[in-house]
C-alpha positions as semicolon CSV with decimal commas, in nm:
position;residue;x (nm);y (nm);z (nm)
1;M;0,816;-1,283;4,723
2;I;0,665;-1,145;4,390
3;F;0,409;-1,364;4,201
4;P;0,323;-1,306;3,832
5;E;0,010;-1,134;3,749
6;G;-0,264;-1,354;3,572
7;P;-0,424;-1,252;3,241
8;K;-0,686;-0,991;3,204
9;E;-1,047;-1,079;3,108
10;E;-1,346;-0,885;3,039
11;I;-1,642;-0,928;3,288
12;T;-1,978;-0,825;3,283
13;T;-2,174;-0,985;3,558
14;I;-2,114;-1,210;3,868
15;Q;-2,326;-1,358;4,120
16;C;-2,229;-1,330;4,475
17;I;-2,322;-1,391;4,829
18;K;-2,600;-1,181;4,959
19;F;-2,481;-0,863;5,152
20;F;-2,592;-0,812;5,483
21;E;-2,952;-0,641;5,461
22;E;-2,837;-0,329;5,635
23;L;-2,558;-0,280;5,396
24;I;-2,747;-0,319;5,065
25;E;-2,852;0,054;5,025
26;P;-2,509;0,209;5,109
27;I;-2,337;-0,057;4,885
28;R;-2,589;0,033;4,618
29;Q;-2,511;0,389;4,632
30;V;-2,142;0,350;4,628
31;F;-2,157;0,103;4,339
32;E;-2,366;0,318;4,140
33;K;-2,117;0,604;4,139
34;H;-1,873;0,355;3,984
35;G;-2,127;0,218;3,733
36;V;-2,194;-0,101;3,898
37;R;-2,562;-0,211;3,912
38;L;-2,675;-0,427;4,223
39;E;-2,971;-0,654;4,195
40;V;-3,070;-0,823;4,516
41;L;-3,260;-1,159;4,520
42;P;-3,358;-1,363;4,802
43;D;-3,061;-1,587;4,813
44;R;-2,784;-1,402;4,630
45;C;-2,682;-1,051;4,455
46;I;-2,598;-1,010;4,096
47;L;-2,327;-0,742;3,999
48;S;-2,365;-0,618;3,649
49;F;-2,055;-0,408;3,553
50;P;-1,985;-0,120;3,309
51;E;-1,829;-0,192;2,979
52;G;-1,447;-0,216;2,988
53;T;-1,460;-0,382;3,360
54;T;-1,167;-0,640;3,387
55;R;-1,085;-0,928;3,613
56;Q;-0,763;-1,054;3,692
57;I;-0,656;-1,365;3,871
58;Q;-0,414;-1,317;4,180
59;Y;-0,146;-1,587;4,228
60;P;-0,077;-1,796;4,414
61;T;-0,411;-1,981;4,381
62;T;-0,536;-2,169;4,668
63;Q;-0,859;-2,361;4,723
64;T;-1,043;-2,067;4,609
65;D;-0,942;-1,846;4,328
66;R;-0,899;-1,482;4,403
67;Y;-0,943;-1,181;4,143
68;N;-0,914;-0,806;4,135
69;I;-1,221;-0,670;3,935
70;I;-1,108;-0,332;3,806
71;L;-1,356;-0,102;3,675
72;P;-1,302;0,166;3,413
73;D;-1,266;0,448;3,662
74;S;-1,018;0,220;3,859
75;Y;-1,222;0,135;4,139
76;T;-1,149;-0,219;4,235
77;L;-1,341;-0,492;4,394
78;Y;-1,198;-0,820;4,525
79;E;-1,355;-1,156;4,435
80;A;-1,287;-1,501;4,593
81;T;-1,458;-1,812;4,408
82;S;-1,668;-2,030;4,641
83;I;-1,586;-2,390;4,723
84;R;-1,944;-2,422;4,842
85;S;-2,216;-2,601;4,652
86;N;-2,412;-2,285;4,573
87;G;-2,103;-2,161;4,353
88;L;-2,156;-1,792;4,478
89;S;-1,843;-1,560;4,500
90;S;-1,765;-1,349;4,795
91;I;-1,695;-0,979;4,719
92;R;-1,480;-0,735;4,911
93;F;-1,421;-0,353;4,862
94;A;-1,257;-0,065;5,034
95;L;-1,481;0,108;5,280
96;D;-1,336;0,454;5,234
97;E;-1,635;0,575;5,027
98;F;-1,911;0,453;5,266
99;P;-2,080;0,645;5,547
100;D;-1,882;0,677;5,891
101;W;-2,115;0,418;6,061
102;V;-2,042;0,145;5,790
103;Q;-1,659;0,211;5,832
104;A;-1,695;0,221;6,210
105;K;-1,899;-0,108;6,228
106;Y;-1,740;-0,298;5,943
107;G;-1,397;-0,168;5,909
108;E;-1,083;-0,301;6,028
109;R;-1,032;-0,320;6,400
110;S;-0,699;-0,329;6,595
111;N;-0,633;-0,530;6,900
112;E;-0,564;-0,203;7,126
């Protein structure tokens, strides 16, 4: 089944759940290559995006809204809004640009 794509909107910043401490520097390095600034606070992270970054909702919507965040260089992040009281989004991204140890520890695992 194919669902329609939602409208695109410009996005400059979002607040998200804090990343695991051991991942902050690898994430910062990859994000900086794509023009994203990562600010780490005690209880959250703030991502600042380069001009021209868009966000597009993914249908169907569920209890949380899901978005693709597309950077000007086509790098894509995936956001899921929170139903928690803190209102922080969770952010996912492909691991192919990360160091091997990150891919091995946090990459998809098979049941083999």
